[in-house]
C-alpha positions as CSV (number, residue, x, y, z in Angstrom):
1,D,107.2,9.0,39.9
2,L,107.5,12.5,38.3
3,F,107.8,16.1,40.4
4,Q,109.2,19.3,39.9
5,L,110.3,22.3,42.5
6,F,108.9,25.6,41.9
7,E,109.1,29.1,42.7
8,A,105.7,30.2,44.4
9,Y,103.9,33.1,46.1
10,A,100.4,32.8,47.8
11,E,98.1,35.4,46.5
12,E,94.7,35.5,49.1
13,D,93.5,31.8,48.5
14,D,95.5,31.3,45.0
15,I,99.3,29.7,44.9
16,V,100.7,30.8,42.2
17,V,103.2,29.0,40.6
18,R,106.1,30.1,38.6
19,G,107.5,28.2,35.5
20,E,111.8,28.3,34.9
21,E,111.4,31.3,33.4
22,Q,108.8,33.3,34.3
23,E,109.4,36.7,36.4
24,V,106.3,37.7,36.8
25,G,102.6,36.0,36.9
26,G,102.3,32.2,36.4
27,E,100.0,29.1,36.5
28,R,97.2,29.5,39.4
29,I,96.3,27.0,41.8
30,P,93.2,28.3,43.2
31,C,92.7,26.9,47.1
32,L,89.5,26.8,49.5
33,R,88.9,27.7,52.6
34,Q,86.9,25.8,55.8
35,Q,84.1,27.6,56.9
36,Q,82.6,25.5,59.2
37,Q,82.1,26.8,62.6
38,G,84.8,25.2,64.8
39,S,87.4,24.7,62.4
40,E,91.0,26.5,62.0
41,Y,89.4,28.5,58.4
42,L,92.9,26.7,56.6
43,C,93.7,27.4,53.8
44,L,96.6,25.2,51.4
45,A,97.4,29.0,50.9
46,D,98.0,30.1,54.1
47,F,101.4,27.5,54.2
48,I,102.8,29.7,51.5
49,S,104.7,33.0,51.9
50,P,102.9,36.6,50.1
51,Q,105.1,38.1,47.1
52,V,108.1,40.7,49.0
53,T,109.1,43.1,47.0
54,L,112.4,44.6,48.1
55,P,114.2,47.3,47.5
56,A,115.6,48.0,44.2
57,S,119.1,47.3,45.6
58,H,118.1,43.7,46.2
59,Q,116.5,41.2,44.3
60,S,113.2,42.0,42.6
61,S,110.8,39.8,45.0
62,L,111.2,36.9,47.6
63,T,109.2,33.8,47.2
64,S,108.1,30.5,48.9
65,K,109.1,27.3,46.9
66,I,106.7,24.2,46.3
67,G,106.6,20.8,44.8
68,V,104.6,19.5,42.2
69,F,104.5,15.8,42.2
70,A,102.6,12.4,40.5
71,T,102.8,8.7,41.0
72,T,102.2,6.0,39.4
73,V,102.3,2.3,37.8
74,D,102.5,0.4,35.2
75,M,98.9,0.2,33.4
76,G,99.5,-3.7,33.0
77,L,99.1,-4.0,36.6
78,E,95.5,-3.0,36.2
79,T,94.5,-4.3,32.7
80,D,96.9,-8.2,32.4
81,F,94.5,-10.1,35.3
82,S,91.2,-9.9,34.2
83,A,90.7,-12.9,33.5
84,D,90.9,-13.7,37.3
85,P,88.5,-11.5,39.6
86,Y,90.7,-12.5,42.8
87,E,93.8,-12.1,41.1
88,K,92.8,-8.5,39.6
89,M,91.3,-7.4,42.9
90,M,94.4,-8.3,44.7
91,M,96.7,-6.8,42.1
92,Q,94.4,-3.4,41.8
93,L,95.2,-3.7,45.6
94,L,98.9,-3.7,45.1
95,A,99.2,-1.5,42.7
96,D,97.5,1.1,45.1
97,R,100.0,0.6,47.5
98,L,102.6,0.9,45.5
99,A,101.4,4.6,43.9
100,E,101.2,5.2,47.1
101,A,104.9,4.1,48.6
102,T,106.3,5.6,45.5
103,A,105.0,9.0,46.9
104,E,106.3,8.2,50.3
105,Y,109.7,7.6,49.4
106,M,109.7,10.6,46.8
107,H,108.8,12.9,49.3
108,Q,111.7,11.5,51.4
109,E,114.6,12.1,49.2
110,V,112.6,15.6,48.0
111,R,113.1,16.5,51.9
112,R,116.4,15.1,52.2
113,H,118.0,15.5,48.9
114,Y,116.1,17.8,46.0
115,W,114.7,20.6,48.1
116,G,116.7,19.7,51.0
117,Y,115.2,21.3,53.7
118,A,115.4,18.8,55.6
119,P,118.9,17.2,55.0
120,D,119.4,15.3,58.7
121,E,116.3,13.8,59.2
122,Q,116.3,10.5,60.6
123,L,112.5,9.4,60.8
124,T,111.8,5.4,61.7
125,I,109.4,3.5,59.8
126,Q,106.9,4.4,62.8
127,D,107.7,8.2,62.6
128,L,106.8,7.8,58.7
129,L,103.7,6.3,59.6
130,N,102.7,8.8,62.2
131,E,103.6,11.7,59.2
132,R,106.1,13.7,61.6
133,W,108.5,14.9,59.2
134,Q,108.2,18.8,58.5
135,G,106.2,19.7,55.5
136,I,103.1,17.8,53.9
137,R,102.3,16.1,50.7
138,P,98.4,17.5,49.9
139,A,97.0,14.7,47.2
140,V,94.6,15.6,44.7
141,G,91.1,14.4,45.5
142,Y,91.9,14.3,49.4
143,P,90.2,16.1,51.7
144,S,92.4,19.6,51.9
145,L,92.6,19.6,48.2
146,P,89.0,17.8,46.6
147,D,89.0,19.0,43.2
148,V,89.6,16.4,41.1
149,S,90.1,18.7,38.2
150,L,93.3,20.5,39.6
151,N,95.0,17.6,37.8
152,F,94.8,19.5,34.6
153,V,96.7,22.5,36.7
154,I,99.5,19.8,37.6
155,D,99.6,18.3,34.2
156,R,100.2,21.5,32.4
157,L,103.0,22.1,35.2
158,I,104.7,18.8,35.0
159,G,103.7,17.1,32.0
160,L,101.9,13.9,33.7
161,G,102.0,11.9,30.2
162,Q,105.6,11.1,30.5
163,I,104.9,8.9,33.5
164,G,102.3,7.3,31.5
165,I,99.3,9.0,33.2
166,R,96.6,10.8,30.9
167,L,93.4,12.1,32.7
168,T,90.0,11.7,31.6
169,E,87.6,14.4,30.8
170,H,86.8,15.7,34.7
171,G,90.7,15.2,35.8
172,A,90.7,11.4,36.9
173,M,93.7,9.6,36.3
174,K,94.6,6.5,34.9
175,P,96.1,4.3,35.4
176,H,93.9,4.4,38.8
177,A,96.5,3.7,41.3
178,S,98.2,7.4,40.8
179,V,98.2,9.9,43.0
180,S,99.3,13.4,42.4
181,G,99.6,16.7,44.4
182,L,102.1,19.6,46.4
183,M,104.7,19.3,48.6
184,M,105.1,22.2,51.2
185,A,108.0,22.8,53.3
186,C,106.3,25.2,55.8
187,P,106.9,24.4,59.2
188,K,103.7,24.7,60.9
189,A,101.7,23.1,57.7
190,H,99.6,20.0,58.5
191,Y,96.9,18.4,57.1
192,F,93.0,19.4,57.5
193,S,89.5,18.8,55.8
194,L,88.0,21.2,53.8
195,G,84.7,20.5,55.0
196,R,81.4,21.9,53.5
197,I,81.7,25.3,51.9
198,D,78.7,27.5,51.0
199,E,77.3,28.6,47.8
200,E,79.6,32.3,47.9
201,Q,82.9,30.6,48.1
202,L,81.8,27.8,45.7
203,A,81.0,30.9,42.9
204,D,84.7,32.7,44.0
205,Y,86.2,29.6,43.2
206,A,84.4,28.8,40.2
207,R,85.5,32.4,38.8
208,R,89.4,32.1,40.3
209,R,89.4,28.7,38.1
210,G,88.0,30.0,35.0
211,L,85.4,27.6,35.1
212,P,81.1,27.7,34.9
213,I,79.9,27.5,38.1
214,E,77.8,24.3,37.8
215,L,81.1,22.6,36.5
216,A,82.8,23.7,39.5
217,R,79.7,22.4,41.3
218,R,80.2,19.0,40.0
219,F,83.1,19.1,41.2
220,L,83.1,20.0,44.5
221,T,79.8,18.0,45.3
222,S,80.8,16.6,47.9
223,N,81.6,19.7,49.9
224,L,78.8,21.9,49.3
225,G,76.1,22.3,52.0
226,E,72.5,21.0,52.5
């Protein structure tokens, strides 16, 4: 597994992540906002504080923190059992569960020790299964962060190759049994599904990602309206 904690702030629907030596600017993670009637109109950037400038007598600004992570398995779990279709299927299932379980354990250690915003957390297995911890761990490709190509941004931040993950031309991870995403500590943060977006938001997102709109459309096909 691999993770790193960064200073970050929200700027409209972008999350700006600062590197260790960056005083201004940083890597941007463009996010998308719910648009469907009846939704909460949420965006992941809502769970990160905007940048606050303080008087000169204090530090220059206040920011939030964000965690960026990835977990994976040895590629051999996906390639060394091809001779037996059943064995290959079972090993792929095991590999997926190992990657997810590693992310779960890593997140617990981050909450309790490395980030330390929940040092006294004592959750049962059932509590963990019901996600009763503070904060969220949205993964790339999941309902609130559906654009798999955001893995290129995560790669620039933490270097996925350090744990053997390589990216396809569209940002999919190899080994397939890999998980990447963000960690947020906001007490009000909760998981949500983005749902459908319209052409206006697609065009804005493509601009913020610095992508041709047709390429952004390919990355977000399942979220585009009829």
